[in-house]
Structures are given as C-alpha cells and as structure tokens.
C-alpha positions in Angstrom: -55.3 95.8 -36.1 -53.5 93.4 -34.3 -55.3 91.9 -31.6 -54.6 92.6 -28.1 -53.6 88.7 -27.1 -50.8 88.4 -29.6 -47.3 89.3 -28.3 -45.3 92.1 -29.4 -42.9 91.4 -32.0 -39.8 93.2 -30.6 -37.2 90.7 -31.6 -37.2 88.9 -28.1 -39.2 85.5 -29.1 -36.7 85.8 -32.5 -34.9 82.4 -33.4 -31.3 83.0 -32.6 -28.8 84.0 -35.5 -26.2 81.8 -34.4 -27.8 78.9 -32.2 -26.0 79.9 -29.1 -29.9 80.1 -27.5 -30.3 76.6 -28.9 -30.8 73.3 -26.5 -27.2 71.7 -26.0 -27.0 67.8 -27.1 -27.1 65.0 -24.8 -24.1 64.4 -23.2 -21.6 62.1 -24.5 -23.0 61.8 -27.5 -20.5 62.9 -29.8 -17.5 61.2 -27.6 -18.7 57.7 -27.9 -16.3 56.9 -30.9 -13.3 58.3 -28.7 -14.1 56.3 -25.6 -14.1 53.2 -27.3 -11.4 53.9 -29.2 -9.4 54.8 -25.4 -11.1 51.5 -23.8 -9.9 49.1 -26.7 -6.8 50.2 -26.4 -6.1 49.3 -22.6 -5.3 45.8 -22.2 -8.0 43.5 -20.3 -6.5 41.4 -17.7 -10.0 40.3 -16.0 -9.3 36.5 -17.0 -6.0 36.7 -14.8 -7.0 35.2 -11.6 -7.1 37.5 -8.3 -3.7 36.3 -7.5 -1.8 37.5 -10.6 -3.3 41.4 -10.9 -3.6 42.3 -7.4 -0.5 44.7 -7.7 -0.2 47.8 -9.7 1.2 45.8 -13.1 -0.1 42.4 -14.1 2.3 39.8 -13.1 2.1 37.8 -16.6 5.6 35.9 -16.4 3.9 34.4 -13.2 0.7 33.7 -14.8 2.6 31.7 -17.4 4.9 29.9 -14.9 1.7 28.6 -13.4 0.1 27.5 -16.6 3.4 25.9 -17.9 3.2 23.6 -14.4 -0.6 22.8 -14.7 -0.3 22.0 -18.3 2.7 19.8 -17.5 0.8 17.9 -14.9 -2.0 17.9 -17.4 0.1 15.7 -19.8 1.5 13.3 -17.0 -1.8 12.9 -15.8 -2.8 11.7 -19.3 0.1 9.5 -19.3 0.2 7.4 -16.1 -4.1 7.2 -17.2 -2.5 5.3 -20.4 -1.4 2.7 -18.2 -4.3 1.9 -16.4 -6.3 -1.2 -17.3 -10.0 -1.1 -18.5 -11.5 -3.0 -15.7 -10.2 -4.5 -12.4 -9.5 -7.9 -14.3 -6.7 -6.2 -16.1 -4.2 -6.0 -12.7 -2.1 -9.0 -12.4 -1.2 -10.2 -8.7 2.3 -11.4 -8.5 5.0 -11.2 -6.4 8.3 -9.6 -8.5 11.3 -11.6 -8.3 13.6 -8.5 -7.6 11.9 -8.1 -4.5 14.5 -6.7 -1.7 14.3 -8.3 1.8 16.7 -6.1 2.8 19.7 -7.1 5.1 16.4 -9.9 7.4 17.9 -13.0 8.0 15.7 -15.7 6.2 16.4 -19.6 5.7 17.3 -20.2 2.2 14.4 -20.2 -0.3 12.5 -18.0 1.5 9.5 -16.9 -0.3 6.2 -15.0 -0.5 3.4 -17.3 -2.2 0.0 -15.0 -3.4 -3.1 -17.6 -3.4 -4.7 -15.1 -6.3 -6.4 -18.3 -7.9 -7.1 -19.4 -4.6 -11.7 -19.7 -4.6 -11.2 -18.3 -0.7 -8.7 -15.5 -1.5 -10.3 -14.5 -4.8 -13.3 -12.8 -4.0 -10.6 -10.4 -1.8 -8.0 -10.3 -5.0 -11.2 -8.9 -6.8 -11.9 -6.2 -4.1 -8.2 -5.4 -4.4 -8.7 -4.8 -8.2 -11.3 -2.8 -7.9 -9.6 -0.5 -5.5 -6.6 0.1 -7.7 -9.2 0.7 -10.8 -10.7 3.1 -8.8 -7.9 5.4 -8.1 -6.4 4.6 -11.7 -3.2 3.6 -10.5 -1.1 1.5 -13.3 -1.2 -1.9 -13.8 2.7 -2.4 -12.2 1.0 -0.7 -8.8 -0.6 -4.5 -8.3 3.1 -6.0 -8.4 4.5 -3.2 -6.1 1.8 -3.7 -3.4 2.6 -7.5 -3.6 6.3 -6.8 -3.5 5.5 -4.9 -0.5 3.2 -7.6 1.2 6.2 -9.8 0.6 8.7 -7.6 2.5 5.7 -7.5 5.6 5.8 -11.2 5.4 9.8 -11.3 5.9 10.2 -8.7 8.4 7.0 -11.3 10.4 8.5 -14.2 9.8 12.9 -13.0 10.8 12.7 -13.0 14.6 10.7 -16.6 14.4 13.7 -18.0 12.1 16.1 -16.1 14.5 14.4 -17.7 17.7 13.6 -21.7 15.9 18.1 -21.2 14.9 18.1 -21.1 18.8 16.4 -23.6 19.8 18.5 -25.6 17.3 21.6 -24.6 18.8 20.4 -25.5 22.2 19.9 -29.3 21.2 23.4 -29.5 19.8 25.2 -30.1 16.9 23.3 -33.8 16.0 20.0 -31.0 16.2 18.9 -32.5 12.9 19.9 -36.3 13.3 17.4 -36.2 16.7 14.7 -34.5 13.9 15.0 -37.2 11.6 14.8 -39.6 14.3 11.6 -38.2 15.8 10.2 -38.1 12.1 10.6 -41.5 11.3 9.6 -42.8 14.3 6.1 -40.8 14.4 5.8 -42.0 10.6 6.1 -45.3 11.6 3.6 -45.5 14.2 1.0 -42.8 13.5 -1.2 -42.3 10.1 0.5 -38.9 8.4 -2.6 -36.3 9.8 -1.5 -37.2 13.7 2.3 -37.6 12.7 2.2 -34.0 11.1 0.4 -32.7 13.9 3.7 -33.6 16.3 6.1 -33.0 14.1 5.6 -29.7 14.8 6.9 -29.8 18.4 10.3 -30.2 16.7 10.5 -26.5 16.3 11.3 -26.3 19.7 14.5 -27.8 22.0 11.8 -28.9 24.1 9.4 -30.0 22.4 12.3 -32.6 20.6 13.0 -33.8 23.6 9.5 -34.7 25.0 9.2 -36.2 21.8 12.2 -38.1 22.2 10.8 -39.3 25.7 7.5 -40.4 24.3 8.9 -42.6 21.7 11.8 -44.2 23.3 11.4 -48.2 22.9 10.0 -50.0 25.7 12.7 -51.6 28.3 15.5 -48.2 27.2 17.1 -46.8 30.5 14.4 -44.0 30.9 16.7 -42.0 32.5 16.5 -43.1 36.2 18.9 -45.1 37.4 18.3 -48.2 40.0 18.6 -47.8 43.2 21.9 -48.9 44.3 22.3 -52.7 45.7 18.8 -52.8 44.1 18.3 -56.8 43.9 17.8 -58.0 40.3 16.4 -60.9 38.2 19.7 -62.2 38.4 20.6 -61.9 41.8 17.4 -64.2 42.9 18.1 -66.9 40.0 21.9 -66.8 42.0 21.3 -66.9 45.5 18.4 -69.7 44.4 21.1 -72.1 43.0 23.9 -71.5 45.6 21.2 -73.0 48.5 21.1 -77.0 48.6 17.8 -78.5 47.7 16.2 -79.3 50.4 
C-alpha cells in the first residue's frame, strides 16, 4: 500500500527521454573558441595615435610618414650631439678667419680681438661656455658666435670711422703731417701717459687746431695781427738816435 503523501506515478515527473526539458547551457559557453578566432582575425590598430585612426580606415601611410620623420630627426640629433664637447671648457672662443664684414667701410687691418685669456674677462667666457653646453650646441657654435660679435663691432665702428675721415678731410691735404707734428711736440714736452691722453684729441679737426695753438712755440705769431701804426722797438731806437744829444 502506497503512503498517502507519496506522489502518484502518472508519468508527469519522469525524466524526459530526449532532454527537451533539460536546463539550457550557459550563454556563450559553446561559442568561446569561435569568438576568439573571429576577434583575432580583426587587426588591432589601437596602438595608432587618434589622428591616424579617426576615420573609417586607419591611415597607415600617414603614420609611416610620421614615423620616418621622427626617426630622421632623432638621427640628426644624435649626430649633432656627437659634436658637443664633454664639458663647458671644450669650447674655443676665436674669431673665424673668413668673417665677412659686408660693405662696411673700415680702416685697413680692422679686426675684433677676443680677450678670452684676460683674467677680467675669463669668468664671462666661462659662463658663455656653460650656456653653450647647457643647450647642447656643437663646438663650432663658439666660433660662429665670435664671428657675429665681430660683425656687431664692425657695424658699430663704421660710422665713427666715416666721421673721422670727414674730420681729416676738413684739415686739408696736410692732415697727417699736422697730426705727426703734434705727436712729436707732445712727446718732447710731456710724459707718455699725459701725451697719450692729449693725443686722443687729434681725431677731430677742432682738436688738432686747438693742440696746434697750445703747442705753438713762444714768440710765434698767434694769428692776431698787430694794430696798424703801432710803434715797435726799432721805431723807438731810430727816434732816439735821430735826436741830437742834449
């Protein structure tokens, strides 16, 4: 006899024959390999910068050109760094022999002297070398900078030289002789230091004329003619001997 609480066996609780009532498999469990294969077949361009993958298709050619440009710049930088001295003391400050002053009118033999060995100027050139090295500039940059400084000095001096030539023209054709005469007079009368100080006045026509007036020997005509009919010593003597002795 079956207990009252036992379910009736009418076939409703029997397991399905073909598994139609079995629970469905987990979603995607059977498609994992296919999905991975599909994803691996699609190229991944996530490594490209946004500007090269913003359109429908990635700009591979544009990215290659960009890469080549960066690689070329890097190679050039490496070559430039090879010419950078190891430290700031590796720069040589000298004016190039072929410095070009253009059309500036300058005296013969004009040049720009670099006083890098002068104790007073040495700290300045040390700082200059440190500046060049800080910015990874090659050794030749020091000479190029000195060439620019020479051109700057020439451009500054050219107007002064033109003015000096105009002053000499105002003194006439004997300008050099007049200046040489002043130099000899100064050297014969004054110590060298004082003579040198006054010699600087010979760069202008008025300076030359002023020194000529100061250095003129005593007794020479100063340029002021004697008054007309003025009596001289000779006149007084002639008058004395022309009169009978009393």
